[in-house]
C-alpha positions in Angstrom: -53.7 2.8 4.3 -50.6 2.4 3.0 -47.9 1.8 5.9 -44.8 4.0 5.8 -41.5 1.9 5.0 -39.2 1.8 8.3 -35.6 2.9 7.9 -34.4 -0.6 8.5 -36.4 -1.9 5.8 -34.2 -0.4 3.1 -30.6 -1.7 4.5 -27.8 -0.6 2.3 -26.4 -4.1 1.6 -29.8 -5.1 0.2 -29.9 -2.1 -1.9 -26.3 -3.1 -3.4 -27.8 -6.1 -4.6 -30.6 -4.7 -6.6 -29.7 -4.1 -10.2 -31.1 -0.5 -10.4 -29.7 0.6 -7.3 -26.1 -0.4 -7.8 -25.4 2.6 -9.8 -26.7 5.0 -7.4 -24.5 3.7 -4.4 -20.9 4.2 -5.5 -18.8 4.9 -2.4 -15.4 4.1 -3.7 -13.8 2.4 -6.8 -14.4 -0.8 -8.2 -12.0 -3.6 -7.2 -10.8 -3.8 -11.0 -9.9 0.1 -10.7 -7.9 -0.4 -7.4 -6.1 -3.2 -9.2 -5.3 -1.2 -12.2 -4.1 1.7 -10.3 -1.8 -0.5 -7.8 -0.4 -2.4 -10.9 0.4 1.0 -12.5 2.2 2.5 -9.6 4.0 -0.6 -8.8 5.2 -1.0 -12.5 7.0 2.3 -12.4 9.5 4.1 -10.3 8.1 7.6 -10.9 5.1 9.3 -9.4 1.6 9.4 -11.3 0.0 12.5 -11.7 -3.7 12.8 -10.4 -4.7 13.4 -14.0 -3.1 10.3 -15.4 -4.4 8.0 -12.5 -7.9 9.5 -13.1 -7.7 8.6 -16.8 -6.4 5.1 -16.1 -9.8 4.1 -14.7 -12.0 6.7 -17.0 -13.0 9.1 -14.4 -12.5 13.0 -14.0 -10.0 14.2 -11.5 -12.3 15.2 -9.1 -14.6 12.3 -9.1 -11.4 10.1 -8.9 -10.5 11.7 -5.6 -13.7 11.3 -4.0 -14.1 7.8 -4.9 -10.5 7.0 -4.3 -10.6 8.5 -0.6 -13.9 6.7 0.1 -12.4 3.2 -1.0 -8.8 3.4 0.6 -9.4 6.1 3.3 -6.6 8.7 2.1 -6.2 10.8 -1.0 -4.2 9.4 -4.0 -0.9 10.9 -3.4 -0.8 9.8 0.5 -1.9 6.3 -0.7 0.9 6.3 -3.4 3.6 7.5 -0.8 2.6 4.8 1.5 2.9 2.3 -1.2 6.4 3.5 -2.1 7.3 3.2 1.7 6.0 -0.3 1.9 8.1 -1.3 -1.4 11.2 0.4 0.4 10.4 -2.0 3.4 10.6 -5.1 1.3 13.7 -3.8 -0.3 15.5 -3.0 2.7 15.5 -6.7 3.2 17.9 -7.2 0.4 21.4 -6.4 2.3 23.0 -6.0 -1.3 20.9 -3.0 -2.3 22.4 0.5 -0.8 19.7 2.9 0.7 20.6 5.1 -2.5 19.4 2.3 -4.8 16.2 1.5 -2.7 15.5 5.1 -2.8 15.9 5.3 -6.8 14.1 2.2 -7.2 11.2 3.7 -5.0 11.0 6.7 -7.1 12.8 9.1 -4.8 15.1 11.8 -6.4 17.7 11.5 -3.5 18.5 9.3 -0.6 18.0 12.3 1.7 14.2 12.7 0.4 13.9 9.0 0.9 15.0 8.9 4.5 12.8 12.1 5.4 9.7 10.4 3.8 10.3 7.2 5.4 11.1 8.5 8.8 7.8 10.5 9.0 5.8 7.3 7.7 7.5 4.9 9.8 9.3 6.7 12.9 12.6 5.3 12.2 15.4 5.9 9.5 15.9 3.4 6.7 19.1 2.2 8.4 17.5 1.8 11.9 14.6 -0.1 10.1 17.0 -2.4 8.3 18.9 -3.0 11.6 15.9 -3.6 13.7 13.3 -5.4 11.6 15.5 -7.1 8.9 18.3 -8.5 11.0 15.6 -9.9 13.9 13.7 -11.6 11.0 16.9 -12.9 9.4 18.4 -13.9 12.9 15.3 -15.8 14.0 14.8 -17.6 10.8 18.6 -18.5 10.9 18.4 -19.6 14.4 15.7 -22.2 13.5 17.3 -23.3 10.3 20.8 -23.5 12.0 19.9 -25.0 15.3 22.4 -27.8 16.3 21.4 -31.2 16.2 21.8 -33.3 19.2 24.7 -35.5 17.8 26.4 -32.3 16.4 28.4 -30.0 18.7 27.6 -26.4 18.0 30.4 -24.5 16.2 31.4 -21.0 17.5 
């Protein structure tokens, strides 16, 4: 009599390391595919179409959507929007850039669209974010760097 295999005998992580099984278990994208997509999105100020992203990694749009969502937890368009918001947060640290400059640099057609999208994603306007987050980071770093020494009086 041949014993029935238990469900715990076929652990998914064991199956992933077997050469023949790897092709059967593909819940998401490969690491190189995610890197390629991220580099493409970051290298341009315009939005990529679903067809173009899928072609970039050699997949059909339907398969790409399913695998992309499995790999990142959100659909391609939403992920692309979140990447643009993260880039905007970084650019907001540069006080020499206007909000309009940042909007165009992140691929938005207008500063109004940028402000609306940013507000939905973060809960604050770009100006509020810059005022609250960027100035607090700058002030805490400046306070440490410019702390008066014991032999120098503080200038005010």
